[in-house]
C-alpha positions as CSV (number, residue, x, y, z in Angstrom):
1,M,0.0,0.0,0.0
2,I,2.8,2.4,0.9
3,F,4.3,1.7,-2.6
4,R,1.2,3.3,-4.1
5,L,1.8,6.6,-2.2
6,Q,5.5,7.1,-3.2
7,D,4.7,9.2,-6.3
8,K,1.9,11.2,-4.5
9,M,3.7,12.2,-1.3
10,S,7.1,13.4,-0.1
11,P,9.7,10.7,0.7
12,N,9.8,11.8,4.3
13,L,6.1,11.5,4.8
14,V,6.0,8.1,3.0
15,S,8.8,7.0,5.3
16,D,6.9,8.1,8.4
17,L,3.8,6.3,7.2
18,E,5.7,3.2,6.5
19,Q,7.3,3.2,9.9
20,N,3.9,3.7,11.6
21,F,1.7,1.7,9.3
22,K,1.2,-1.1,11.9
23,S,0.1,1.5,14.5
24,I,-2.3,3.2,12.0
25,T,-3.8,-0.1,11.0
26,R,-4.2,-1.1,14.6
27,S,-6.1,2.1,15.3
28,V,-8.4,1.8,12.2
29,V,-9.2,-1.9,12.9
30,S,-9.6,-1.3,16.6
31,L,-12.2,1.4,15.9
32,A,-14.1,-0.9,13.5
33,S,-14.2,-3.7,16.0
34,S,-15.4,-1.5,18.9
35,L,-18.4,-0.1,17.0
36,G,-20.6,-2.9,18.2
37,N,-20.2,-1.8,21.8
38,N,-22.5,1.1,22.9
39,K,-19.9,2.3,25.4
40,E,-17.3,2.6,22.7
41,V,-19.6,4.3,20.2
42,K,-20.2,7.2,22.5
43,D,-16.4,7.9,22.6
44,I,-15.9,7.5,18.9
45,F,-15.0,11.2,18.3
46,I,-12.4,11.1,21.1
47,Y,-11.0,7.9,19.7
48,L,-10.8,9.4,16.1
49,I,-9.0,12.5,17.3
50,E,-6.5,10.8,19.8
51,K,-5.7,7.6,17.8
52,I,-6.0,8.7,14.1
53,V,-6.2,12.5,13.6
54,E,-3.4,13.5,16.0
55,P,-0.8,11.1,14.6
56,F,-1.5,12.3,11.1
57,K,-1.1,15.9,12.3
58,N,2.2,14.9,14.0
59,Y,3.4,13.6,10.6
60,G,2.7,17.1,9.2
61,M,0.1,15.8,6.7
62,S,-2.3,18.1,4.9
63,A,-5.9,17.2,4.5
64,D,-5.3,16.2,0.9
65,E,-2.5,13.8,1.9
66,V,-4.7,12.2,4.6
67,D,-7.4,11.8,1.9
68,T,-4.9,10.2,-0.5
69,F,-3.7,7.8,2.3
70,L,-7.2,6.8,3.3
71,R,-8.3,6.2,-0.3
72,A,-5.2,4.1,-1.0
73,Y,-5.8,2.2,2.3
74,G,-9.4,1.3,1.2
75,D,-8.4,0.6,-2.4
76,V,-5.9,-2.1,-1.4
77,V,-8.9,-4.1,-0.1
78,T,-11.5,-3.3,-2.6
79,E,-9.2,-3.8,-5.6
80,N,-8.5,-7.3,-4.5
81,V,-4.8,-6.6,-3.8
82,L,-5.4,-8.7,-0.7
83,L,-7.1,-12.0,-1.3
84,L,-10.2,-11.6,0.9
85,D,-13.7,-13.0,0.9
86,N,-16.1,-10.8,-1.1
87,D,-18.3,-10.1,2.0
88,V,-15.2,-8.9,3.9
89,K,-14.2,-6.6,1.0
90,I,-17.7,-5.1,0.9
91,T,-17.8,-4.5,4.6
92,I,-14.4,-2.9,4.6
93,G,-15.3,-0.8,1.6
94,R,-18.4,0.5,3.4
95,Y,-16.5,1.1,6.6
96,M,-13.8,3.1,4.8
97,G,-16.4,5.0,2.8
98,T,-17.9,6.2,6.1
99,L,-14.6,6.6,8.0
100,R,-12.8,8.7,5.4
101,P,-15.3,11.6,5.2
102,A,-15.7,11.6,9.0
103,L,-11.9,11.7,9.6
104,L,-11.4,14.4,7.0
105,T,-14.0,16.6,8.5
106,I,-12.5,16.2,12.0
107,Y,-9.0,16.7,10.6
108,E,-9.9,19.9,8.8
109,C,-11.6,21.3,11.9
110,S,-8.9,20.5,14.4
């Protein structure tokens, strides 16, 4: 996935994203898995800011770069780069389709 970003972002930013990819993925997947719990849903905005938005800000990313990253992140799954069951691809596509605009809105406002 990071390979797809090399021609769209600065080398330093790509390096930061590559070094922190596991942490970013953990935050995105953790959020998705916690949405079934009412207690976690009420803290969704706090989680988005603390675990996803703030790290992107610390990397010095612009809103356009965050959008490019999130699109590439979702495209890896939906374009069958990873061999996943079709239902899983659909679910992840829907999740990323909802998460991306929410994250971008919060990112631009913070």
